[in-house]
C-alpha positions in Angstrom: 219.2 168.1 98.6 218.0 164.8 97.2 214.9 162.9 98.5 216.8 160.4 100.5 218.2 163.1 102.8 215.0 165.3 103.1 213.0 165.7 106.2 209.9 164.2 104.6 209.9 161.4 107.1 206.9 160.8 109.3 206.5 162.7 112.6 206.5 159.4 114.4 209.9 158.3 113.2 211.4 161.7 113.8 210.0 162.2 117.3 208.3 165.4 115.9 211.6 167.1 115.1 211.4 167.8 111.4 213.8 170.8 111.6 216.4 168.8 113.5 216.4 166.1 110.7 216.8 168.9 108.1 219.7 170.5 110.1 221.4 167.1 110.4 221.1 166.2 106.8 220.5 162.5 107.6 218.5 159.8 106.0 215.5 158.3 107.7 217.5 155.2 108.5 220.3 157.3 110.0 217.8 159.2 112.1 216.2 156.0 113.3 219.6 154.6 114.2 220.5 157.8 116.1 217.1 157.9 117.9 217.3 154.2 118.8 220.8 154.8 120.2 219.5 157.7 122.3 216.6 155.6 123.6 218.9 152.7 124.5 221.0 155.1 126.6 217.9 156.4 128.4 216.7 152.8 128.9 220.0 151.9 130.5 219.7 154.7 133.0 216.1 153.8 134.0 216.8 150.1 134.0 219.8 150.4 136.3 217.7 152.6 138.7 214.7 150.2 138.8 217.0 147.2 139.2 218.8 148.9 142.2 215.4 149.8 143.8 214.1 146.3 143.2 217.2 144.8 144.8 216.8 147.1 147.8 213.2 146.0 148.1 214.0 142.3 147.9 216.4 142.5 150.8 213.9 144.1 153.2 212.1 140.9 154.3 215.5 139.6 155.5 216.0 142.5 157.9 215.0 142.2 161.6 212.7 145.2 161.7 210.7 144.0 158.7 208.4 142.0 161.1 207.6 145.3 162.8 205.9 146.8 159.8 202.2 147.5 160.0 199.6 146.2 157.6 199.6 149.4 155.5 203.4 149.4 155.3 203.3 145.8 154.2 200.7 146.6 151.5 202.8 149.6 150.3 205.9 147.3 150.3 204.2 144.6 148.1 202.8 147.3 145.7 206.4 148.6 145.4 207.8 145.2 144.7 205.2 144.7 141.9 205.9 148.2 140.5 209.7 147.5 140.5 209.1 144.2 138.7 206.8 145.9 136.2 209.2 148.8 135.6 212.0 146.3 135.0 209.8 144.3 132.7 208.8 147.4 130.6 212.5 148.3 130.3 213.3 144.8 129.1 210.4 144.9 126.7 212.1 147.4 124.5 215.2 145.2 124.3 213.0 142.1 123.5 211.2 144.2 120.8 214.6 145.0 119.3 215.5 141.3 119.3 212.2 140.5 117.6 212.6 143.2 114.9 216.3 142.8 114.5 217.3 143.0 110.8 213.8 143.4 109.6 214.2 147.1 108.6 211.6 148.2 111.2 213.7 150.7 113.1 211.1 153.5 112.9 208.5 151.2 114.5 211.1 150.2 117.1 211.9 153.8 117.9 208.3 154.8 118.2 207.4 151.8 120.4 210.6 152.1 122.4 209.7 155.8 123.1 206.3 154.8 124.4 207.8 152.0 126.6 210.3 154.4 128.0 207.6 157.0 128.8 205.7 154.3 130.7 208.9 153.3 132.4 209.6 156.8 133.5 206.1 157.1 134.9 206.5 153.8 136.8 209.8 154.9 138.1 208.3 158.1 139.4 205.6 156.1 141.2 208.2 153.7 142.5 210.5 156.5 143.8 207.6 158.3 145.5 206.4 155.0 147.0 209.9 154.3 148.4 209.9 157.8 150.0 206.4 157.1 151.4 207.5 153.8 152.9 210.7 155.1 154.4 209.1 158.3 155.8 206.3 156.2 157.3 208.7 153.8 159.0 211.2 156.4 160.2 208.7 158.9 161.5 206.0 156.5 162.4 203.5 158.9 160.9 201.4 157.7 158.0 200.2 161.2 157.2 203.7 162.6 157.0 204.7 159.6 154.9 201.8 160.1 152.5 202.6 163.8 152.2 206.3 163.1 151.5 205.4 160.5 148.9 202.9 162.8 147.2 205.4 165.7 147.1 208.0 163.5 145.5 205.5 162.2 143.0 204.2 165.7 142.2 207.8 166.9 141.7 208.7 164.0 139.4 205.5 164.3 137.4 206.1 168.1 137.1 209.7 167.7 136.2 209.4 165.4 133.2 206.9 167.5 131.2 208.8 170.7 132.3 212.0 169.3 130.9 210.3 168.2 127.7 208.8 171.7 127.2 212.2 173.2 127.8 213.9 170.9 125.3 211.3 171.6 122.7 211.7 175.4 123.2 215.5 175.0 122.9 215.2 173.1 119.6 212.9 175.7 118.1 215.5 178.5 118.5 
């Protein structure tokens, strides 16, 4: 095996999967291209979700019952609108970064930064999803306590799910 196809790349550019690179027999550039393609697919999924949630949130003030929301519900609503906008912006930041680094041979940096942006985006989406559950439960059941419990349960599940899936994936790749 020649040096251009070895797994001697940095941990950052491989996502910590040196064995995978060796098994694939790919260059660092090929690995960066594959990793960027994977990240783009994941960004598309989160971006679509956050845009749909943002669209849903932006239509709420035009509903008749919106004027019946209490002060706490309005605060939760405004926080959710900002979270949705921030999550959408973080998703777009990876695309803007790609535009800025396009054809500059900085794909490993792009992959590493895109990975960090996607992780932030997933965290924001978890908060956003649990906040939506909180708001809906609070409005439907007219019980702030029940709404907070539902929102906290969803947040805990999402924050547990992501690391659990990562651990499972890393155990699978070691076998």
